[in-house]
C-alpha positions in Angstrom: -0.1 0.0 0.0 1.2 3.6 -0.7 1.0 5.8 1.9 2.7 9.3 3.1 3.3 12.2 1.3 7.1 12.7 1.1 8.6 13.2 -2.2 12.5 13.4 -2.5 11.8 15.6 -5.8 10.1 18.5 -4.3 11.0 21.6 -6.1 11.0 25.4 -4.8 10.0 27.8 -7.2 10.6 31.5 -7.2 13.2 34.1 -6.4 14.7 34.7 -2.7 12.8 38.4 -2.8 9.5 36.8 -3.8 7.8 34.2 -1.8 8.8 30.7 -2.5 6.2 28.1 -3.6 6.8 24.5 -3.4 5.8 22.2 -6.3 5.2 18.5 -5.9 4.7 15.8 -8.2 1.1 14.3 -8.1 0.1 11.9 -6.2 -2.1 10.0 -8.6 -2.4 10.8 -12.4 -5.8 9.3 -14.0 -6.0 8.4 -17.6 -8.6 10.6 -19.4 -7.9 9.7 -22.6 -4.7 7.9 -24.4 -1.7 10.1 -23.0 -3.9 12.4 -20.9 -4.2 12.4 -17.6 -5.5 14.5 -14.7 -4.1 14.9 -11.1 -6.1 15.1 -7.6 -5.8 19.2 -8.2 -7.7 18.8 -11.6 -4.5 19.8 -13.5 -3.9 18.3 -17.0 -1.0 16.1 -17.8 0.1 14.9 -21.1 2.3 11.7 -21.4 4.9 11.2 -24.0 6.4 7.6 -24.2 9.9 6.6 -25.5 11.7 3.7 -25.6 15.3 3.5 -25.8 16.5 1.4 -28.7 19.7 -0.1 -27.2 17.9 -1.1 -23.7 14.3 -1.2 -24.6 13.5 0.6 -21.4 10.3 2.9 -21.5 10.5 6.4 -20.5 7.5 8.6 -20.2 7.8 12.5 -19.9 4.7 13.7 -18.3 4.0 17.4 -18.3 1.2 19.9 -16.8 -0.1 21.3 -20.1 -2.9 23.6 -20.8 -5.0 21.5 -23.1 -8.7 20.8 -23.3 -9.2 17.4 -22.0 -12.3 16.6 -24.2 -14.5 13.7 -23.5 -13.3 10.9 -21.0 -12.7 7.5 -22.0 -14.0 4.6 -20.3 -11.6 2.0 -19.6 -12.8 -0.4 -22.2 -12.2 2.5 -25.2 -8.7 2.5 -24.4 -5.9 0.6 -26.6 -3.7 -1.5 -25.3 -0.8 0.6 -24.3 2.1 0.4 -22.3 0.7 3.4 -20.7 -1.4 2.9 -17.5 -4.5 4.0 -16.6 -3.4 5.1 -13.2 -0.1 6.3 -12.0 0.1 6.1 -8.0 2.9 7.6 -6.0 4.6 5.5 -3.8 7.5 6.5 -1.5 10.3 6.0 -1.8 10.5 7.5 -5.4 8.5 5.3 -7.3 5.3 5.6 -9.4 3.3 2.4 -9.2 1.0 1.7 -12.7 -2.3 -0.1 -13.0 -4.0 -0.8 -16.2 -2.6 -0.4 -19.7 -0.2 -3.8 -20.3 0.2 -4.7 -16.8 0.8 -3.6 -13.4 4.5 -1.9 -13.4 6.7 0.4 -11.2 8.1 3.8 -12.5 11.2 5.3 -11.0 10.6 9.0 -10.6 13.8 9.7 -12.5 13.4 13.8 -12.2 10.9 16.3 -11.6 11.4 19.9 -12.6 10.0 23.2 -14.2 10.9 23.5 -17.7 9.9 26.9 -19.1 7.5 27.2 -16.2 6.0 24.1 -17.1 6.1 21.4 -14.4 7.5 18.1 -15.6 8.2 14.4 -14.8 10.3 11.8 -16.1 9.6 8.5 -15.3 11.5 5.3 -15.9 9.8 2.1 -16.4 11.2 -0.8 -14.0 11.6 -4.2 -15.2 10.5 -7.0 -12.6 
């Protein structure tokens, strides 16, 4: 079971003279439609999957984007994909995945803000 809210990848944003704001990666990402997720705050995240040609390891770059969600899909409408239906934060540094092609664990490789947009980079772990 995944409990707790201690992220090793917490980001502080702002300048010293401004008030600092803390940006945490989401606790959960639920699939809305293929490649589009929403978190517990209602923020929309877009996932782009890449497979390393040498190692075969899957990487997911997931960015909080200002895009319209459109209509949500039901589980049965989703095509078979390595992208899960749900990513759930599980300390220390893992997201557990459910749905898609199986239940996997993804390592939180990085959490950063790129051009003002929060982004997480996940690496699929092999069992």
